[in-house]
Structures are given as structure tokens and as C-alpha cells.
C-alpha positions in Angstrom: 24.8 -18.1 46.7 23.4 -14.6 46.8 23.2 -12.8 50.1 19.8 -11.6 51.5 19.3 -8.0 51.8 17.5 -6.9 55.2 16.0 -3.4 56.5 18.3 -1.5 58.6 17.1 1.7 60.3 19.7 4.4 60.9 19.7 7.9 62.5 22.0 10.4 60.5 22.1 14.0 62.2 18.4 13.5 63.3 17.1 12.2 60.1 15.8 8.4 60.1 16.9 6.3 57.1 15.8 3.0 56.3 17.9 0.9 54.0 17.8 -2.4 52.4 21.3 -3.9 52.7 23.5 -6.9 53.1 26.1 -4.8 55.1 26.8 -5.3 58.6 24.5 -3.3 60.9 27.3 -2.4 63.4 29.5 -0.9 60.4 26.5 1.0 59.1 25.8 2.5 62.5 29.2 3.6 62.9 29.3 5.1 59.4 26.1 6.9 60.3 27.6 8.3 63.5 30.5 9.5 61.7 28.5 11.4 59.0 26.2 12.5 61.7 29.3 13.9 63.8 30.3 15.8 60.5 27.1 17.2 60.0 26.7 18.6 63.7 30.4 20.1 63.7 29.4 21.9 60.4 26.1 23.1 61.7 27.8 24.3 64.9 30.3 26.2 62.7 27.7 27.7 60.5 24.0 27.5 62.2 22.4 29.6 59.8 23.3 27.4 56.9 20.5 25.5 55.2 20.6 21.7 55.9 20.9 20.8 52.2 24.1 23.1 51.9 25.4 21.4 55.0 24.8 18.1 53.6 26.6 19.0 50.4 29.5 20.6 52.1 30.0 17.4 54.3 29.7 15.0 51.1 32.3 17.2 49.7 34.7 16.9 52.9 34.2 13.2 52.8 35.0 12.9 49.3 38.1 14.9 49.8 39.1 12.5 52.7 38.3 9.4 50.7 40.4 10.9 47.4 43.3 11.6 49.8 43.2 8.1 51.3 43.2 6.7 47.9 46.2 8.8 47.0 48.1 7.8 50.1 47.1 4.2 49.5 48.4 4.3 46.0 51.7 6.0 46.9 52.2 3.5 49.7 51.5 0.5 47.1 54.1 2.1 44.8 56.7 2.3 47.5 55.9 -1.3 48.6 56.6 -2.4 44.8 59.8 -0.5 44.6 61.2 -2.0 47.5 60.0 -5.4 46.8 61.7 -5.1 43.3 64.9 -3.7 45.0 65.0 -6.9 47.3 64.3 -9.2 44.4 67.3 -7.6 42.4 69.4 -8.1 45.4 68.4 -11.7 45.8 69.0 -12.3 42.1 72.6 -10.7 42.3 73.3 -12.9 45.3 72.2 -16.1 43.8 73.8 -15.3 40.6 77.3 -14.7 42.4 76.8 -17.9 44.7 76.0 -20.0 41.4 79.2 -18.4 39.7 81.5 -19.4 42.8 80.3 -22.9 42.7 80.9 -23.4 38.8 
């Protein structure tokens, strides 16, 4: 069953956006608030910067955060895989030893 899209109005850093989406409105509002806070923080730090430049810098900052989180997630997944394999190896050894002592 295809989800139906609806219009959602958001305010991001004083700019009104109207989106057609099937995403949760509360989540979208939270995202808009976060992006808006990043824009405002950069505008406070560089008030003379033109808005398109501010938005591009915020986009780069958010992309950097995303890439860092992806790398952290990949590293964590590799560690979980390594530890899981180590536990499986120990269990295999124990099961093998137990089977040998019965025979």
C-alpha cells in the first residue's frame, strides 16, 4: 500500500517551506528547528555573510556531521562483528571440547 503524501509547512531560519511528504510532521519540525538553529548560530558568528553562503556553510557542517556519524557507525558495526565472531569461536571451542570428553 502506497503512503499518501500531504503538505507540511515549515519555518527554517525565518523562511517558509511547504513540502509534500509522508514523513512525520513532528520529526520534520524538529529537523527544521535544528537546521534553523545552525543557521542562526552561523549568522550570529558572521552577521555580514550573505544568506546563501550561510546556508551552504551550514549544509557542509551538517554533511560533515553525517559523515562522521556514518564512520562511527561503521566502526561500531565492525567491532560488534569482531566481538561476536570471537564469542562464536569460544563457544565452538567449548562445544568441541565437551563433545570430545563425552566420546
